A tleap script that builds the chain and sets N, CA, C and O, in Angstrom:
source leaprc.protein.ff14SB
mol = sequence {
  NMET ASN PHE ILE GLN GLU THR LYS GLU GLU
  LEU ASN LYS VAL VAL TRP PRO SER ARG PRO
  GLN LEU ILE SER GLU SER ALA ALA VAL ILE
  PHE MET VAL SER LEU SER ALA ALA LEU ILE
  TYR LEU VAL ASP GLY LEU PHE LYS TRP LEU
  ALA GLU ARG ILE PHE LEU GLY CGLY
}
set mol.1.N position { 0.988 -1.378 -0.613 }
set mol.1.CA position { 0.325 -0.176 0.252 }
set mol.1.C position { 1.095 1.699 -0.028 }
set mol.1.O position { 0.977 2.536 -0.923 }
set mol.2.N position { 1.608 1.658 0.862 }
set mol.2.CA position { 2.870 2.099 1.122 }
set mol.2.C position { 3.864 2.726 -0.386 }
set mol.2.O position { 4.241 3.867 -0.653 }
set mol.3.N position { 4.051 1.336 -1.180 }
set mol.3.CA position { 4.354 1.755 -2.417 }
set mol.3.C position { 3.384 2.525 -3.891 }
set mol.3.O position { 3.722 2.977 -4.985 }
set mol.4.N position { 2.145 2.359 -3.208 }
set mol.4.CA position { 0.976 2.390 -4.443 }
set mol.4.C position { 0.804 4.422 -3.786 }
set mol.4.O position { 0.730 5.357 -4.584 }
set mol.5.N position { 0.791 4.533 -2.784 }
set mol.5.CA position { 0.993 5.805 -2.010 }
set mol.5.C position { 1.857 6.674 -2.441 }
set mol.5.O position { 1.589 7.864 -2.608 }
set mol.6.N position { 2.943 6.159 -2.654 }
set mol.6.CA position { 4.478 7.250 -3.009 }
set mol.6.C position { 4.030 7.477 -4.554 }
set mol.6.O position { 3.830 8.538 -5.144 }
set mol.7.N position { 3.914 5.830 -5.125 }
set mol.7.CA position { 3.879 6.102 -6.799 }
set mol.7.C position { 2.859 7.444 -7.024 }
set mol.7.O position { 3.539 8.393 -7.414 }
set mol.8.N position { 1.876 7.682 -6.932 }
set mol.8.CA position { 0.849 8.869 -6.104 }
set mol.8.C position { 1.206 9.944 -6.405 }
set mol.8.O position { 0.801 10.664 -7.318 }
set mol.9.N position { 2.149 10.154 -5.497 }
set mol.9.CA position { 2.597 11.116 -4.800 }
set mol.9.C position { 3.732 11.415 -6.051 }
set mol.9.O position { 3.747 12.506 -6.621 }
set mol.10.N position { 4.364 10.677 -6.288 }
set mol.10.CA position { 5.654 10.864 -7.629 }
set mol.10.C position { 4.867 11.635 -8.873 }
set mol.10.O position { 5.274 12.626 -9.481 }
set mol.11.N position { 3.720 10.961 -9.068 }
set mol.11.CA position { 2.693 11.405 -10.398 }
set mol.11.C position { 2.540 12.446 -10.278 }
set mol.11.O position { 2.744 13.141 -11.273 }
set mol.12.N position { 2.087 13.136 -8.965 }
set mol.12.CA position { 1.378 14.284 -8.994 }
set mol.12.C position { 2.650 15.256 -9.329 }
set mol.12.O position { 2.496 16.271 -10.008 }
set mol.13.N position { 3.895 14.873 -8.806 }
set mol.13.CA position { 4.647 16.199 -9.501 }
set mol.13.C position { 5.357 16.614 -10.626 }
set mol.13.O position { 6.010 17.618 -10.910 }
set mol.14.N position { 4.862 14.900 -11.562 }
set mol.14.CA position { 5.150 15.415 -13.063 }
set mol.14.C position { 5.121 16.371 -14.228 }
set mol.14.O position { 4.165 15.790 -14.742 }
set mol.15.N position { 5.322 17.181 -14.929 }
set mol.15.CA position { 4.933 18.312 -15.833 }
set mol.15.C position { 4.679 17.688 -16.725 }
set mol.15.O position { 5.559 17.163 -17.407 }
set mol.16.N position { 2.851 17.513 -17.086 }
set mol.16.CA position { 2.776 17.166 -18.437 }
set mol.16.C position { 2.915 17.801 -19.569 }
set mol.16.O position { 2.518 18.948 -19.365 }
set mol.17.N position { 3.325 17.665 -20.851 }
set mol.17.CA position { 3.008 18.350 -21.884 }
set mol.17.C position { 1.944 19.069 -22.008 }
set mol.17.O position { 0.840 18.562 -21.810 }
set mol.18.N position { 2.073 20.241 -22.320 }
set mol.18.CA position { 0.371 20.541 -23.366 }
set mol.18.C position { 0.380 19.940 -24.720 }
set mol.18.O position { 1.413 19.552 -25.267 }
set mol.19.N position { -1.083 19.862 -25.367 }
set mol.19.CA position { -1.774 19.048 -25.990 }
set mol.19.C position { -0.602 19.753 -27.044 }
set mol.19.O position { 0.286 19.034 -27.503 }
set mol.20.N position { -0.683 21.439 -27.442 }
set mol.20.CA position { 0.433 21.362 -28.583 }
set mol.20.C position { 1.899 21.008 -28.374 }
set mol.20.O position { 2.625 20.404 -29.164 }
set mol.21.N position { 2.118 21.349 -27.521 }
set mol.21.CA position { 3.404 20.822 -27.202 }
set mol.21.C position { 3.561 19.614 -27.563 }
set mol.21.O position { 4.493 19.549 -28.365 }
set mol.22.N position { 2.991 18.400 -27.309 }
set mol.22.CA position { 2.980 16.810 -27.216 }
set mol.22.C position { 2.876 16.704 -29.068 }
set mol.22.O position { 3.504 15.780 -29.585 }
set mol.23.N position { 2.057 17.693 -30.017 }
set mol.23.CA position { 1.999 17.325 -31.475 }
set mol.23.C position { 2.944 17.503 -31.924 }
set mol.23.O position { 3.361 16.665 -32.723 }
set mol.24.N position { 4.015 19.097 -31.518 }
set mol.24.CA position { 4.671 19.505 -31.977 }
set mol.24.C position { 5.759 18.358 -31.987 }
set mol.24.O position { 6.026 17.775 -33.038 }
set mol.25.N position { 6.560 17.961 -30.451 }
set mol.25.CA position { 7.492 17.527 -30.434 }
set mol.25.C position { 6.989 15.534 -30.745 }
set mol.25.O position { 7.637 14.487 -30.751 }
set mol.26.N position { 5.959 15.788 -30.893 }
set mol.26.CA position { 5.983 14.253 -31.957 }
set mol.26.C position { 6.004 14.643 -33.127 }
set mol.26.O position { 7.072 14.203 -33.551 }
set mol.27.N position { 5.389 15.326 -34.137 }
set mol.27.CA position { 5.925 15.497 -35.447 }
set mol.27.C position { 7.149 16.116 -35.580 }
set mol.27.O position { 7.252 16.542 -36.730 }
set mol.28.N position { 8.211 16.377 -34.849 }
set mol.28.CA position { 9.768 16.972 -34.891 }
set mol.28.C position { 10.134 14.925 -35.007 }
set mol.28.O position { 10.601 14.263 -35.934 }
set mol.29.N position { 9.684 14.541 -33.707 }
set mol.29.CA position { 10.226 12.727 -33.671 }
set mol.29.C position { 10.122 12.080 -35.053 }
set mol.29.O position { 11.028 11.494 -35.644 }
set mol.30.N position { 8.826 12.287 -35.484 }
set mol.30.CA position { 8.216 11.645 -36.560 }
set mol.30.C position { 9.464 12.433 -38.116 }
set mol.30.O position { 9.450 11.908 -39.229 }
set mol.31.N position { 9.998 13.162 -37.925 }
set mol.31.CA position { 10.370 13.935 -39.220 }
set mol.31.C position { 11.781 13.338 -38.949 }
set mol.31.O position { 12.194 12.773 -39.962 }
set mol.32.N position { 12.717 13.278 -37.832 }
set mol.32.CA position { 13.658 12.882 -37.106 }
set mol.32.C position { 13.840 11.425 -38.059 }
set mol.32.O position { 14.419 11.243 -39.130 }
set mol.33.N position { 13.361 10.841 -37.497 }
set mol.33.CA position { 13.435 9.063 -37.671 }
set mol.33.C position { 13.142 9.067 -39.369 }
set mol.33.O position { 14.075 8.743 -40.103 }
set mol.34.N position { 11.610 9.505 -40.057 }
set mol.34.CA position { 11.717 9.476 -41.466 }
set mol.34.C position { 13.102 9.703 -42.054 }
set mol.34.O position { 13.654 8.835 -42.730 }
set mol.35.N position { 13.677 10.927 -41.777 }
set mol.35.CA position { 15.259 11.819 -42.262 }
set mol.35.C position { 16.271 10.822 -42.020 }
set mol.35.O position { 16.891 10.492 -43.031 }
set mol.36.N position { 16.512 10.408 -41.232 }
set mol.36.CA position { 17.092 8.934 -40.516 }
set mol.36.C position { 17.261 8.113 -41.337 }
set mol.36.O position { 18.337 7.809 -41.852 }
set mol.37.N position { 16.081 7.607 -41.575 }
set mol.37.CA position { 15.692 6.045 -42.618 }
set mol.37.C position { 15.802 6.252 -43.655 }
set mol.37.O position { 16.165 5.302 -44.348 }
set mol.38.N position { 15.586 7.415 -44.250 }
set mol.38.CA position { 15.716 7.928 -45.474 }
set mol.38.C position { 17.546 7.665 -46.036 }
set mol.38.O position { 17.924 6.757 -46.777 }
set mol.39.N position { 18.307 8.614 -45.496 }
set mol.39.CA position { 19.553 8.158 -44.905 }
set mol.39.C position { 20.518 7.409 -45.109 }
set mol.39.O position { 21.612 7.481 -45.667 }
set mol.40.N position { 19.759 6.461 -44.402 }
set mol.40.CA position { 20.465 4.699 -44.366 }
set mol.40.C position { 20.031 4.203 -45.752 }
set mol.40.O position { 20.818 3.529 -46.416 }
set mol.41.N position { 18.897 4.487 -46.183 }
set mol.41.CA position { 18.207 3.899 -47.164 }
set mol.41.C position { 18.994 4.877 -48.522 }
set mol.41.O position { 18.324 5.020 -49.545 }
set mol.42.N position { 19.775 5.229 -48.487 }
set mol.42.CA position { 20.555 6.206 -49.685 }
set mol.42.C position { 21.920 6.160 -49.337 }
set mol.42.O position { 22.660 6.712 -50.151 }
set mol.43.N position { 22.580 5.536 -48.123 }
set mol.43.CA position { 23.604 5.134 -48.006 }
set mol.43.C position { 24.091 3.928 -48.527 }
set mol.43.O position { 25.161 3.693 -49.089 }
set mol.44.N position { 22.603 2.779 -48.102 }
set mol.44.CA position { 22.912 1.550 -48.304 }
set mol.44.C position { 22.815 0.958 -49.872 }
set mol.44.O position { 23.196 -0.112 -50.345 }
set mol.45.N position { 22.175 2.054 -50.443 }
set mol.45.CA position { 22.373 2.185 -51.682 }
set mol.45.C position { 23.617 2.236 -52.396 }
set mol.45.O position { 24.199 1.410 -53.099 }
set mol.46.N position { 23.915 3.564 -51.996 }
set mol.46.CA position { 25.537 3.521 -52.609 }
set mol.46.C position { 26.490 2.375 -52.664 }
set mol.46.O position { 27.163 1.971 -53.613 }
set mol.47.N position { 26.381 1.848 -51.176 }
set mol.47.CA position { 27.322 1.017 -50.579 }
set mol.47.C position { 26.918 -0.700 -51.899 }
set mol.47.O position { 27.695 -1.440 -52.502 }
set mol.48.N position { 25.254 -0.667 -51.811 }
set mol.48.CA position { 25.301 -1.499 -53.345 }
set mol.48.C position { 25.600 -1.339 -54.286 }
set mol.48.O position { 26.238 -2.280 -54.757 }
set mol.49.N position { 25.404 -0.202 -55.155 }
set mol.49.CA position { 26.350 0.402 -55.920 }
set mol.49.C position { 27.908 -0.055 -56.051 }
set mol.49.O position { 28.367 -0.960 -56.748 }
set mol.50.N position { 28.513 0.742 -55.269 }
set mol.50.CA position { 30.274 0.312 -55.217 }
set mol.50.C position { 30.185 -1.591 -55.173 }
set mol.50.O position { 30.677 -2.314 -56.040 }
set mol.51.N position { 29.689 -1.909 -54.356 }
set mol.51.CA position { 29.502 -3.138 -54.367 }
set mol.51.C position { 29.322 -3.649 -55.767 }
set mol.51.O position { 30.402 -4.113 -56.131 }
set mol.52.N position { 28.515 -3.745 -56.595 }
set mol.52.CA position { 28.530 -4.221 -57.328 }
set mol.52.C position { 29.345 -3.916 -58.675 }
set mol.52.O position { 29.530 -4.576 -59.697 }
set mol.53.N position { 29.740 -2.688 -58.271 }
set mol.53.CA position { 30.748 -2.351 -59.761 }
set mol.53.C position { 31.870 -3.499 -59.309 }
set mol.53.O position { 32.325 -4.402 -60.010 }
set mol.54.N position { 32.265 -3.086 -57.500 }
set mol.54.CA position { 34.175 -3.723 -57.406 }
set mol.54.C position { 33.903 -4.988 -58.102 }
set mol.54.O position { 34.499 -5.410 -59.093 }
set mol.55.N position { 32.581 -5.746 -57.236 }
set mol.55.CA position { 32.763 -7.784 -57.090 }
set mol.55.C position { 31.933 -8.085 -58.278 }
set mol.55.O position { 31.873 -9.271 -58.603 }
set mol.56.N position { 31.269 -7.199 -58.996 }
set mol.56.CA position { 30.742 -8.075 -60.441 }
set mol.56.C position { 31.401 -7.838 -61.602 }
set mol.56.O position { 31.449 -8.540 -62.612 }
set mol.57.N position { 32.014 -6.560 -61.323 }
set mol.57.CA position { 32.900 -5.752 -62.597 }
set mol.57.C position { 32.207 -5.159 -63.338 }
set mol.57.O position { 32.832 -5.011 -64.388 }
set mol.58.N position { 31.006 -4.615 -63.406 }
set mol.58.CA position { 30.084 -4.108 -63.827 }
set mol.58.C position { 30.330 -2.298 -63.700 }
set mol.58.O position { 29.457 -1.527 -64.097 }
savepdb mol mol.pdb
quit
């Protein structure tokens, strides 16, 4: 019981983000993840192209 009471007290201290802040920061995270994925995809394509030229002699 003591644990549950202390947990409630700690959760009351949490500063929750506002809805606009939550949406803005979520959009920023989604954008950065998409950008990172696109960069990894492009670098992977470059390495694939280089490997084909080196190992297949094309």
